[in-house]
N, C-alpha and C positions, 0 to 999 in steps of 0.2 A: 228365886231369881241362886243360890245359893245350892240349894240342890240338883240345878243345870250344868253346874261349875263344878261338883264331888262329882258327878258322873263323868261329866266328859276323863277332870283330870282321872281321877279312877280306871276308864275304859284308856286312857294315854299311857299311865304306869303299868295292865296287865299287857298292856301291846309291846311296850319297850322290856319288859322284864320278858316274855314268851319268844321276843327276835334274840337277846342277849342269847338264851340260851341255846338257842340254835346251833352257834359258833360258825354261823358263815354272815356274809357282810351282803342285806340286802338293797338295793340300790331305791330310794324314794326317788318318786317322781312329783313334781310341784305342778298345781294345775295348768298356769302355764304352756308348759312341757305339754299336759296334757294334753288341753287344746288345739297348739297346732298342730301335733302328730295325727289329733280327730278332723279336724278343719285340712289340711293336706291330702289323709286318708282320703273322705268322702271327695274333694275335686279327686282322685286316683283311681274314684272306685275301687279302694282295696280293704275287700269289711275286714280282714284278717288286721289291719294293723290300728283300724278303727276298734274293734273289741279290745282291741291290747290297749288300746287309752283311756276305753271306760271304764277297766277295772285300775287306773291308777290314783280314781278317785272317784268321791261320792258327785253319782248325781251332778248334785248343785253345783259344788264345784267347774265340775266342767261347763256346766249350762252360763256360769258365770262368766268363764276364760275364754269359752268361745261367743260369748257379746263384749269381751273385755278387747278380741282378738277382732271381731268386726268392724270396732267404732274407730280405733287402732287405725284399720286397714284402712277402712271409706276416708278418714280427716285424714291420709299421707295420701290420697289416691287426687285427694279432692285438694288438697295445695300441688302434688304435681299438675295437675288442671286448673289451678288455677279456676276452679269450680266451687260452687257453696256442697258442703255435704253432702244435703236434701238432695241435691241434685243428680250426685255421682251414685248415692243412694237407690234415689227413685231407676237411675238407670241400669244398673245389674239388678233389679228387680225385673225390668221389664215395666217399670209404669210411664205413662206419660208424665208428661212434665208439669209442674203443681203450679 
């Protein structure tokens, strides 16, 4: 366990030092920002923006962000329509009512 923590910390330090040495400020994106850009780009069929968002975070982080965005969207729409999240999700996917 501590080996994994040490490895992650070492990578972080290496990344931080290499960024510090470039002399330019690089903007970092969080996983929720990447997920929002990725999902909206998918909806608009914008491959360039999808590729950009994919490069911002790891695939695992993007997957988590997309999942969280989907959950929040279904919950918000279900509340707005006064329906259950299950009903809304099935309707969005074109599935028959359960």
